[in-house]
N, C-alpha and C positions, 0 to 999 in steps of 0.2 A: 432730781437725780441724786442718789446717795453717793458718798465718797467711794464705796465699793463699786458701784455701777460706773462711776467716772473712771476709776483706775482700770476696770475691765474694758471699757470702751477705748481708752488710750492704747491698751495692749492690742486689741483687735485692729485698731487703726495703724499700729506700728509707730505711735508717737511716744516720745518721752515726756515727762512732766515739763521740762524746759522747752521742748518743741511745741507742746500744746500751749504753754504760756505765750510764746512768741506769736503763734497763730491766733490766739484769742486777744492779743494786744494787752496782756496784763504782765505785771512784774513776776519774776521767779518766785518771790515770796507769796504773792497771791496764788500762783499756780500750785505751790506746796500746800497752801491753805485749802484749795479745792480738793486736793488728794486726801486731806484729813477730814474736812467738814462737808465736802460736796460743793459743786460749783453753784454760782448764782443762776437764776433763771435764764438770762440771755446766753451765758456761756454754756449751760447745759443744752440749750436748744441748738447751738452751733455744733456741738459734739454729736448730738443726735442726728442732725441733718447730714453731717459728714458720713455717718454710718449708712445712711440711705443712698448715698451717691456711689456711682461706680468708681473704680480706681481712676479712670480717665477724667471723670467729672471732678473728683477730689483734687487731682493734679492741676486742673484748670483753675479751680477755686483757690487753692493755696497759692498758685502763681499770681493770680490777680490780687490777692490780699497782700502778698509780699511786695508788689510793685508800688 
């Protein structure tokens, strides 16, 4: 996933860079690096998986991650 694809995915998901960083369990600095250089493989796969989920599934997933 390129940086452009990452930023576009965040926009589609309604996530800020900071929100995505929290969700992915990375620092804000790393989240900013993802927006410049593109995310690592595991982070990219999580974002891609979120895009395939329904809004209800995403809400459940993010709630479980935050717990």
